[in-house]
Residue, then its C-alpha position, 0 to 999 in steps of 0.5 A: m499499500l502507497v501512502v501519500l501525505g501532504i504537509r504543509a510547509d509551517f508544519y515541516e518541522l513538526c514531523l521531524g520528532y518522528p523518525e518515520l517521517a523525518d526519514a521519509l521527508q529527507h529522501r522521498h519528499m517532492v516539494l509542490g511550488p505555487l500554480t503557475t500562472a497557466e496552471l492557475r488559469e486551466a484549473v479556472t477554465g478546465p472543470a467549467k469546460a468539462v461541464g459545458l460552461e462558458l466564461e465571460p470574456g475576461l473573468a478568468e483573467l480577473i480572477v488570476r489577477e485577483v489571486s496572484a496579486d500578491g504573489p511575488r512574480g504573479s504567483h499565488d498565496a497557498g491560501a487563496l486557493p480555497l478562497l478561490s474554490h468557494a469564490l467558483l462555486a458562489t459565481w456558478q451559483r450566479r450563473k446565467a444561462g450556462r456562463l459563469t459571468l463578471a457580473g456574478y463574480r463581483a456580486a460573490g465578492g470575487i475571491q476575498g469577499a465570496v467567503a466572508a459574503t457567504a459566512e456573514r449570510a451564515w450568520s445573520s440567518l442565526d438568533s442571537e442565542a444561535r449566533t453567540a453559540a456559533r462564536l463558541l463554536l468557532l473559537r473552539l475550533v481554533r488553536l493558539g499558540e503563544d508565538t505562531q498564526a492560530t490554526r485550525r483544531r478538529g473536535t468532535r460533534h459530542q464533545l461540542a454539544r457537552e461542553s456548551t451551556d446551550p446545546g441546541k442551539t450549538e447543534e443549530s448553529l452547526e448545521t448552518l455553518v456546515r450547509a454554508r460549508l464554512v465547517t466541516l463535518d465528518a461522522e463525528t469529527v468537526e473542524i473548519t474547512h480551511e484554515a483560509l477562514l481564519h483570515a478571510w472573513p473579518r468577523l472571525r479574525d476580529w474575534i480571534d484578534e481582540d485579545r490574544n492572550d485572553h484567548l490563550v487563558r480561555q484555551r488553556l482552562e478550556e483544556d485543563g477543565r476537559s482533563w479535570e473531567g477525564s480525571n473524574r474531577d481529581s481535585s489536584l488538578l484544580y487551579r490555585g494561587s496566581r494561576l487561579e486569580q489570573a483564571h477568575t480576573w479574566a472569566k469576570t470580564a469575559g463572563g460565563t458566556y464564553l465558556t465551556r460547561s466543563a471550564v465553568e464548573f472547573l473554574a467555580a470547583s477551584m474557587r470552591l477549593r481556595r475558599r474552603t481551603v481559607w476557611l480552614r487556616r482559620g483558628a477555633v476562636s476564630a471560626l466560633v465568632a465568625l460563626a455567631v456574625l454569620a448566624a446573625g447577618t446571614a440573610v444581609v450578606a447574602w443579599q449583599q453578594r447576590d446584589d455585587a454579582v447582579f451590578e458586576q455583571v451588568v457592568t461587565e455587559a454594558d463595556r463588553f457592547q461599548n464598541t460593537d452595540p453601542s445602543l445595547s452598551a448605553q441600555l445597559a449602562l441605564v440598568a447599572h446606574d439604578l442599580r447604584p445611582h451614586d456609583e461613580g462608574a456607573r455615571n462616567r459609563l452614562l457620560s460617555m454615552v452621550n455623544a456616542p452615536l444611539a440608536t432605535p431599531l424597526h423591526g419587521h421586515t424579513g430579509a435585509v434591508y436595500l434602501t432607507s428614505f425619508s419623506p420630504n417633511g420627515r415625519l414618514l420613512a419607507t424602506a426596501s427589502y430582500d422580503r419583496t416588500v416595502r414598509l412605511w413607518d411614522v417617524k415623528d417621534r424618533s423615540r418612538p417610531k410606528p409600522l404604518g399599514k400593511p407592507l406593499t406588496g406586488h414585487t416578485s423578488w426582492v425590491s431594492s429601492a423605494v423613494f419619495s416624490p419632492d412633494g411627499l405624495t408619491l412613492a417609487s419602487a423597483g426591484d430584481d423583478g425589472t418593474i417600478r411600481l408607484w403608490d400614492v401615499r397621501d394617506p400613509r396608513h392606506p397608500r394605493p397603486l399608481g396605474a400599471p407598473l413600469s418596465r421597460h426589460d433592462g434586468t434588475i433595477y438598482l436605484l431610482a432618483f426623482s428630479p428635484d423638481g419632481r417631473t422626471l423618474a431616473a431608474a439605474t438598471e442591469g441592462r447598462v442604461v438609465r432610464l428616464w421616465d415623464m413623471g409629470r402626471p404621477g398616474r401616466p408616466k411616459a418613458i421618455g429615453a435612456l441614457t447610455g453609454a455604460t459599459a456594464a450595469v449601471r448601479s447608482v444615480a443621482f440629481s444635482p439639488d438644481g436638477r440641471t446635473l445627472a450622475a450613474g455610476g455602476d460595474d464600469a467603475s466609472i461615473r458620467l454626468w449628464n446635462m438634464a436641463d432638458p430631460r428629454r434631450p440629456k447630453r453626455i457632460g465629458k469624460a466618465l470619472t475614473g479612479h475607483k478599481d471596482l464597481i460603484h455602488s451609490v454616488a451622491f451630490s453635496p446640498d450645494g451642488r458643487t461635490l460629489a460623492s461615491g462609494s465603491a466595492d473597493n472598499t472607499i469612498r471618493l469626492w469629486d468637485v464638480g462645481d463646473p461638471r465639464r471639467a469635474e476632478p478628484l478632490g483628494s484621495p479617497l477615504t478609506g477605513h472601511i474593510g469591505p465595499i461602500w453600499s450606499v453614501s449620503f450627505s447630509p442636508d446642510g452639507s457638512m457629514l457625510a455618512a458611509a455604508s459598508q459591506d463589513s457592518t458599520a458606517s462611518l461619518w465625515n466631516v466634510s464642510d472643507p471636502a478637500y480636507p474631510s476627517q473622519v467624526g467619531e467611531p463607526l457606527a457598530g450594532s449592525s450583524g450584517e452588510m450594512y445597504a443602505l443610509g439616509f438622513s433625516p430633513d433636519g440631519r439629526t436622524l440617520a436611518t441605516g438598513s442591514g442585512d439583519n433584517t433590520v432598521r435603525l435610526w441613529s442620532i447624530p451628534t449636533s454639537d460638532m465643529v470644524g476645528r482641531m483645536g479650541v478656545f472658549r472666550p471668557d464668558g462661555r459664550v463662544l468658542a473659536t476653533a482652528g481647522r485643518d484648512e488653516k482657518v479660524r471660525l467662531w461659534n456661538v454656543e449659548d445653544p451647545n446642542r446646536p453651534v451656531p456659526l459667526g460670521k464666516p471663516f478666516a484666515p490668521g496668516k499664512g500656515s496652520v494656526r498652532e495656538l489660539t486664546f482669548a484675553p480676559d476681556g473677550h475682545t482679542l483673540a491671539m493666534m501662534t501661526g505656523g508663519r512664524q508670527v503671532r496674530l491679534w484680532n479684534v473680535t469684539d464683534p465675532t460676526r465681522p473679525v479684524p486684524y490688528k497690525p502689525p503681525l509679531p515676528l517669532r524666532t520658533r518652528f515648532a513651538g506653539a505655547l501662548a498665554f495671557t495674564p488674567d488682567g489681558r495686559m501681558m501675553a508670553t509666547a514661546y520660541s524654539d530656541n527654549t525661550i519665553q518672551l513677554w509682551n505688552v498687549s495692553d493696546p494691541s494695536h501697539v504690542r512690545r517686548l517686554g525684557k529679554p528672552l528668559t532663558g534656562h529651559g533645555g528643551y522645547v517649551n511646550s505650555l505657559v500659564f499665568s498664575p489667577d495672580g498674575r504675579t508667577l508665570a508657569s512653563g512646561s518643557a520638553d526637558n521634563t521640567i517645570r520652572l516658574w517665574k516672578v514676571t511682577d517687573p516683567r521687562h525683569a522677570t526671574p526665576r523662582g526656585r529650581p527647577v520642578t522635576g518629577h515626571l519621567g517624560p516631555i511636560n504637555a499641559l499645566v493649569f492652575t487650580p481658580d485659587g491658584h495654590t496648586l499646579a497640575s501637570g501632564g505629560d508623555d510618561n502618561t501621568v497628572r502631577l498636583w504640585d503645592v505652589t502656595d509658595p512658588g518658590k518652595v513647590t512641593r509634591l502633593r500626592p503621588p502621579l495620577t495615574g489611569h493614562t495609557d499614552a502622552i496626556v495632552s491638555l488639562t482643565f479644572s472645571q471652574d469651582g476648582r474641584t474637578l480636573a479633567s484630563g485628556g491623552n493620546d490614549n482617546a480617553v478623558r479622565l476626570w479627577d477629584v481635587t476637592v482636597p489636593s493632597k488627597a486627589t481621585s479618580i472619578g469612576q473609569s475613564l471617559s470615551p467621548n466616543a472619538k478621537t481625542g486631541n490637545f484640545l480639553s477645557f470646561s466651558p467657564h459657566s456650564r458643565m460642559l467639556g470642549v473636547s478635539s473629537g477627530a481629526d477636525t472636529v471638536r465637539l461639546w460634552s455634556l456632564d449633566v448625568d440627567e441628560a444623558v439618561r434622557r438622551i439614551c431614552s429617547m434614542t434607544r427604547g426598544v434596543l433592550t427586548p425581553e429576549k435580549w434581556d433574559e439573555y444578558l441579565s436573566r438573574l433581573s427580573y425583566a424591567p426596561p430603563c426606560g420603561r416598555 
């Protein structure tokens, strides 16, 4: 008998430990390299020809190119072959008349996308309990090594079911995964079909990569649990000491949901053994006393223990979903707050949610939701679905949306589009059956069909769009044309022609706001523009816009018509300048970050924000106030368990409706307090905020209503280069800005709608330094130079600024921060030389050092701030710590307490509340921490760190007269952040009502009776 073994290169070394295999490998082995291009092409075309299938021209070349894209000299990666097999199967399932098509291959997702798409579909078909079981099951079939990549491990069906906490759901999820060819079942053996799935399916890859160390702990715990079970529960195998502590700490964080039954019991037995050991060590007298106390207070202790356990469970669940499903996390945080209203950690969790995009789910569809569209008055929402229906929803009260009437039926296949006419009286729907249906929705509870369905036999209709005047309807079709209809009489529409020129299916279409231009994009990865001044005689405008590397799913015009956005299957968003459509050109680089195709793009009604929905189950928000400098706002919207296909803004811009592959529509609250800028500063009265943006311009905002900042006047450029620092004079009439042009410029902002520059600018010997500060009386200003010195200026007359004395010397590194004491007698400077220096400035022409440099930080100092009473100085630096100093006597500075720790990256901003009792610190770890400094020598952290749901920057400031923080929130966004817990509760309830269903309550809070925190 001849035995042939196939051995992967990375397992070669393991085989050498067996003499028989080592001999075979040395003398009788054959190295199989990757297929050549010709062999790969034959592997694609040969089987198809053998069964009589034809390949569309160009398909084989595209497949070979994608498979070979990452290999040396055109070779392919070994892991690509099973992905190729999956992609070909998915393409075959989409064949047309015995032909494998390019469109079918692209629809399958190509090499990388096919298996991911199949996996996501299988995942989305499961209910929440089965998804939990599926995640457990898949992670059980993965083996992690300390220093090696994740690999498959084999299990048995009986073992997986026996170890599961829910055998029924485990069996259900296993059957689904087997049907999708993601898991292979051989008699009793179960294993993941191919290790390529570990890398090609983003969701599984994220599970594995979330915390490798935690997975290793889990893996060891489960293996040790099996050994314990197999040895008749031998107590000598139970965990003790540090190993038990590590496992117990991890299990508390992860929750029992993600452990096998044997592991849970093994850990519980280990904990019981530890408790018994502790008790046995107690002396007889202590035992008697303890028993007496226990007898008196058993009920109280038991109740307290249960209360602690339940609270910890709720908090753990809230934290677990903070990034993946913030709406559910917010509801769980509310439950924790209700259990312990005075717990600072629970309070801070709620505050963290103030600016998180939260969603109210709408259930009813039984298939994926492909389009969401608001009526012009914002009171209705139409949704189109794979379940062949269109649904109407009453969304007047966004916190309590309701379905209206019965679903609209009639389409014989999935519905891709449902859009309102500009007057809101007509709804048009279309889909895979190639027809357009019109509905009279004047009475939305009882819509009625208008006329017969419209069809020109162009195949699937992917999208519909009304012209702004409502007289023309455009349809993007599989037949490579945009079909036009005259809607002058909605009951009797007339076909008026078609826009041709596309070389593949057209998937997206949009009218410009003035109706004069139409954009269409599709499978040929290009966008074509048309002049629609006369819809009966449309004219092509210029050449097609190219740049995307794959099909285009969506196009959208900005409200001013000057910018076009496009979303593509190449996972990117592109912006185009179409101010003059004849000379349209790309704006900057593509917007990236998604790991799946972009299905939909949409501008907010005011044009300041762009939203994009992706196959990766998230939507991203982008600040496009200046389209030349777009920046992502906050973290992606998450919570969907399927591809996010659709999104659309409400007319007031406060709500974003999304549709997903999990059959759910979600209404997201969109932050309305965002302003353009990298940094900012409050005017001393707190009514105006100044921000400086990446576009080198300064903007002034009225923030009296912090939920709706209003721009004051037009943005202005204070000088050459970006603004590095800006600050108001104490009277609020002067704004000082340090620019990259090595100047400080002073502007008169007495009327913030009409800023006027003072001349001339102050030239600085600075290139990198960016510190700037006014004295409390506003008569003096300090600036930093690049030669590590500080210059004082007389600014009592801003139009005639004068130097005061020579530069102050002493620092051995750049001066990063300057701040005057509240009495104006002392200047504090923080430097990259790791020191703080205090200067006596009562005679500014002859300023002198006060005492020795203050040391203690282990890295550069980035931020300084005095308490309002001037007795304490806070400092933050690159050593990730905040330090407090007693400066009552500036000549003898003393450290008040050990450093305040908790940040995991450099501290870049500090601010005190007006009463001086609270200190806020912002770090490059994207977190804000609050500290109780009522007694500075006993300062303590207030709860856990707060996340402003975005990337924090170097601006963090308490508003002078309110419980409001101004925070840098992204690459070019400043956000106002309320610290009012009651407001946070109101907002969470208004936007997430209905999220914590009885089913989810039973899943995550089974130890509590159902009592949703916002009512039923």
